[in-house]
C-alpha positions in Angstrom: 325.1 -184.8 104.6 323.3 -184.4 107.7 322.4 -180.7 109.0 324.1 -179.7 112.0 321.5 -178.8 114.9 322.2 -176.2 117.7 323.0 -179.1 119.6 325.8 -180.5 117.9 327.1 -177.2 116.7 329.9 -177.4 118.8 331.7 -180.5 116.8 332.6 -177.8 114.1 335.4 -176.7 116.5 336.7 -179.9 116.8 339.6 -179.3 114.1 340.2 -182.9 112.0 341.1 -182.2 108.8 344.2 -181.2 107.4 343.2 -178.3 106.3 341.0 -177.0 109.3 344.5 -176.9 111.3 346.5 -175.1 108.5 344.0 -172.8 108.6 344.4 -172.0 112.1 347.9 -172.0 112.1 347.5 -169.0 109.6 345.8 -167.5 111.9 347.3 -167.1 114.7 350.8 -165.9 116.3 351.0 -165.3 120.3 351.4 -169.0 121.2 351.8 -170.0 124.6 353.3 -173.3 125.5 351.9 -175.3 128.8 354.3 -178.1 129.8 357.0 -176.1 127.6 360.6 -177.6 128.3 364.4 -175.7 128.8 366.8 -176.6 125.7 368.8 -178.7 129.0 365.5 -181.2 128.8 365.1 -181.2 125.6 362.3 -183.4 123.4 359.7 -182.2 121.7 358.3 -180.1 124.4 361.6 -178.2 123.9 361.8 -178.4 119.9 358.4 -177.7 118.8 357.6 -174.4 120.1 361.7 -173.5 119.3 360.4 -174.5 115.3 357.5 -172.2 115.7 359.5 -169.5 117.6 361.5 -169.4 114.5 358.6 -169.9 111.9 357.3 -167.1 113.4 355.2 -167.2 116.3 355.0 -165.1 119.3 355.9 -168.0 121.9 354.8 -167.7 125.3 356.1 -170.3 127.6 354.4 -172.0 130.6 355.9 -174.8 132.1 354.9 -176.9 134.5 358.0 -177.9 136.2 360.9 -176.5 136.6 360.0 -173.7 138.8 363.9 -172.2 138.7 363.7 -171.7 135.2 362.7 -167.8 135.0 363.2 -167.8 130.7 363.1 -170.6 127.8 363.6 -169.5 124.1 364.6 -166.0 125.9 361.4 -165.2 126.6 360.4 -164.6 130.3 358.1 -167.8 131.6 354.7 -167.6 132.9 353.5 -170.0 135.3 350.0 -169.3 134.7 347.9 -168.1 131.6 346.2 -164.8 133.4 349.4 -163.2 133.6 350.0 -163.1 130.0 349.3 -160.1 128.5 348.3 -160.1 125.7 346.7 -163.3 126.0 347.7 -166.1 123.7 345.8 -166.5 120.6 346.4 -170.7 120.3 347.4 -173.0 123.6 349.6 -176.0 123.1 349.9 -178.2 125.5 352.2 -180.7 126.3 350.5 -182.9 129.1 349.7 -186.3 129.5 346.0 -186.9 128.6 345.1 -188.0 132.5 346.7 -183.9 133.3 344.7 -182.3 130.9 341.8 -181.8 132.9 343.7 -179.8 135.6 343.9 -177.0 133.1 340.2 -177.0 131.8 339.4 -173.9 133.9 342.7 -172.2 133.3 341.9 -172.4 129.9 338.5 -171.6 130.0 338.7 -168.4 131.8 341.8 -167.3 129.5 339.2 -168.1 126.4 341.7 -168.7 123.8 341.1 -169.0 120.2 342.1 -172.7 120.3 343.8 -175.2 122.1 346.4 -177.8 120.3 346.7 -181.1 122.2 350.5 -182.0 120.7 350.5 -185.9 119.2 349.6 -188.8 121.5 347.4 -186.0 123.7 343.9 -186.7 123.7 341.3 -185.6 126.5 337.5 -186.2 124.2 335.5 -184.7 127.4 337.9 -181.6 127.9 337.8 -181.5 124.0 334.0 -180.9 124.1 333.6 -178.8 127.3 336.3 -176.5 125.2 334.2 -176.3 122.2 330.7 -176.3 123.4 333.0 -172.8 124.8 333.6 -171.7 121.8 337.4 -172.6 121.5 338.8 -174.2 118.7 340.2 -178.3 119.7 342.9 -180.0 118.0 344.0 -183.1 119.4 346.5 -185.8 118.7 348.7 -183.7 116.1 351.6 -182.3 116.5 351.7 -178.7 115.6 355.1 -178.8 114.1 354.7 -181.6 111.4 351.2 -179.6 110.5 353.0 -176.2 110.1 356.0 -178.1 107.8 352.9 -179.0 105.4 351.9 -175.8 105.3 355.1 -174.8 103.3 354.7 -177.2 101.3 
């Protein structure tokens, strides 16, 4: 087994095992969802946060589009992580991989405990930057699937 050096200690914040993701989901309560969609748009960017809300998480919608939408999941929307008070423990991203870097500065400023890139979303450079800043990162996994696994 290789010893972790201070130079690669950040890698421990890349949550790649089911156990690490389960531990994260058990520890957080307030979840901001960047890229959430209203019910009328449907799809995973609505269904996953709706599921998590039913499971007891405090969901804070941060839509990227839909400028006229004031609430999603019966919760007032925010247009930035900076306006969320109290801040979110976890930020879930529903953004195309190429759009993930657009949110890096905002994520670093907000300093959530973790950032979760949903299934199909991966950006290794952003993940490394977040982890080096002390923020845990999940990439390319569905929070709904991982949460369901907790219950079985």
